[in-house]
TIPA-859529 format. One record per residue (C-alpha): residue in one letter; x negated, y, z; chain. Coordinates in nm, 3 decimals. Layout:
N
voza A | x X | y Y | z Z | kolti A .
...
end
This chain:
89
voza X | x -4.991 | y 2.973 | z -7.108 | kolti A .
voza X | x -4.713 | y 2.811 | z -6.869 | kolti A .
voza X | x -4.485 | y 2.556 | z -7.050 | kolti A .
voza X | x -4.220 | y 2.735 | z -6.869 | kolti A .
voza X | x -4.284 | y 3.043 | z -7.092 | kolti A .
voza X | x -4.088 | y 2.886 | z -7.372 | kolti A .
voza X | x -3.752 | y 2.881 | z -7.197 | kolti A .
voza X | x -3.524 | y 3.079 | z -7.444 | kolti A .
voza X | x -3.202 | y 3.270 | z -7.321 | kolti A .
voza X | x -2.994 | y 3.045 | z -7.524 | kolti A .
voza X | x -3.079 | y 2.734 | z -7.321 | kolti A .
voza X | x -2.943 | y 2.867 | z -7.032 | kolti A .
voza X | x -2.596 | y 2.747 | z -7.118 | kolti A .
voza X | x -2.757 | y 2.442 | z -7.184 | kolti A .
voza X | x -2.776 | y 2.150 | z -6.899 | kolti A .
voza X | x -3.129 | y 2.068 | z -7.046 | kolti A .
voza X | x -3.433 | y 2.321 | z -7.073 | kolti A .
voza X | x -3.690 | y 2.267 | z -7.344 | kolti A .
voza X | x -4.035 | y 2.339 | z -7.243 | kolti A .
voza X | x -4.312 | y 2.481 | z -7.484 | kolti A .
voza X | x -4.429 | y 2.099 | z -7.468 | kolti A .
voza X | x -4.095 | y 1.973 | z -7.607 | kolti A .
voza X | x -4.034 | y 1.820 | z -7.270 | kolti A .
voza X | x -3.695 | y 1.893 | z -7.112 | kolti A .
voza X | x -3.595 | y 1.925 | z -6.789 | kolti A .
voza X | x -3.255 | y 1.949 | z -6.659 | kolti A .
voza X | x -3.123 | y 2.305 | z -6.625 | kolti A .
voza X | x -2.974 | y 2.252 | z -6.250 | kolti A .
voza X | x -3.173 | y 2.048 | z -5.968 | kolti A .
voza X | x -3.188 | y 2.040 | z -5.595 | kolti A .
voza X | x -3.451 | y 2.233 | z -5.424 | kolti A .
voza X | x -3.576 | y 2.062 | z -5.083 | kolti A .
voza X | x -3.793 | y 2.342 | z -4.958 | kolti A .
voza X | x -3.770 | y 2.367 | z -4.574 | kolti A .
voza X | x -3.457 | y 2.108 | z -4.558 | kolti A .
voza X | x -3.663 | y 1.905 | z -4.277 | kolti A .
voza X | x -3.402 | y 1.678 | z -4.123 | kolti A .
voza X | x -3.152 | y 1.741 | z -4.401 | kolti A .
voza X | x -3.408 | y 1.618 | z -4.694 | kolti A .
voza X | x -3.276 | y 1.245 | z -4.681 | kolti A .
voza X | x -2.913 | y 1.334 | z -4.692 | kolti A .
voza X | x -2.914 | y 1.596 | z -4.924 | kolti A .
voza X | x -3.108 | y 1.418 | z -5.181 | kolti A .
voza X | x -2.849 | y 1.090 | z -5.171 | kolti A .
voza X | x -2.602 | y 1.321 | z -5.212 | kolti A .
voza X | x -2.763 | y 1.509 | z -5.517 | kolti A .
voza X | x -2.814 | y 1.158 | z -5.632 | kolti A .
voza X | x -2.450 | y 1.050 | z -5.614 | kolti A .
voza X | x -2.357 | y 1.400 | z -5.750 | kolti A .
voza X | x -2.561 | y 1.347 | z -6.089 | kolti A .
voza X | x -2.834 | y 1.534 | z -6.023 | kolti A .
voza X | x -3.155 | y 1.433 | z -6.200 | kolti A .
voza X | x -3.406 | y 1.699 | z -6.068 | kolti A .
voza X | x -3.520 | y 1.746 | z -5.727 | kolti A .
voza X | x -3.779 | y 2.016 | z -5.672 | kolti A .
voza X | x -4.047 | y 1.910 | z -5.394 | kolti A .
voza X | x -4.385 | y 2.019 | z -5.342 | kolti A .
voza X | x -4.721 | y 1.850 | z -5.215 | kolti A .
voza X | x -4.797 | y 2.118 | z -4.923 | kolti A .
voza X | x -4.834 | y 2.048 | z -4.537 | kolti A .
voza X | x -4.551 | y 2.331 | z -4.494 | kolti A .
voza X | x -4.274 | y 2.146 | z -4.634 | kolti A .
voza X | x -4.349 | y 1.820 | z -4.529 | kolti A .
voza X | x -4.068 | y 1.638 | z -4.686 | kolti A .
voza X | x -4.207 | y 1.449 | z -4.981 | kolti A .
voza X | x -4.166 | y 1.090 | z -4.768 | kolti A .
voza X | x -3.786 | y 1.166 | z -4.692 | kolti A .
voza X | x -3.758 | y 1.263 | z -5.076 | kolti A .
voza X | x -3.914 | y 0.922 | z -5.162 | kolti A .
voza X | x -3.770 | y 0.722 | z -4.940 | kolti A .
voza X | x -3.394 | y 0.865 | z -5.061 | kolti A .
voza X | x -3.467 | y 0.834 | z -5.401 | kolti A .
voza X | x -3.574 | y 0.428 | z -5.362 | kolti A .
voza X | x -3.281 | y 0.366 | z -5.134 | kolti A .
voza X | x -3.081 | y 0.519 | z -5.356 | kolti A .
voza X | x -3.193 | y 0.316 | z -5.676 | kolti A .
voza X | x -3.179 | y 0.015 | z -5.435 | kolti A .
voza X | x -2.795 | y 0.075 | z -5.376 | kolti A .
voza X | x -2.731 | y 0.140 | z -5.721 | kolti A .
voza X | x -2.906 | y -0.180 | z -5.843 | kolti A .
voza X | x -2.730 | y -0.358 | z -5.579 | kolti A .
voza X | x -2.407 | y -0.174 | z -5.716 | kolti A .
voza X | x -2.469 | y -0.303 | z -6.081 | kolti A .
voza X | x -2.536 | y -0.662 | z -5.982 | kolti A .
voza X | x -2.222 | y -0.698 | z -5.758 | kolti A .
voza X | x -2.037 | y -0.573 | z -6.106 | kolti A .
voza X | x -2.193 | y -0.813 | z -6.304 | kolti A .
voza X | x -2.092 | y -1.083 | z -6.085 | kolti A .
voza X | x -1.732 | y -0.988 | z -6.106 | kolti A .
end
């Protein structure tokens, strides 16, 4: 049975969904299927906007995993630099 089968109707108004195995997922995420050259800026925008879920697939059709990973990596680096600058002030 799929973990996703446990999503209750009342949970759709929540910002989190609880799965059968009690893991939670954000209710809203960014899908990057067929985004190609727009993947990096779309992921960066989503992270800046507060998204915590990026839906991607390990499939040759999409071939955007590198751009998703790089965008997340760069965004995290930027966040770390900003925190360090704030601590120095």
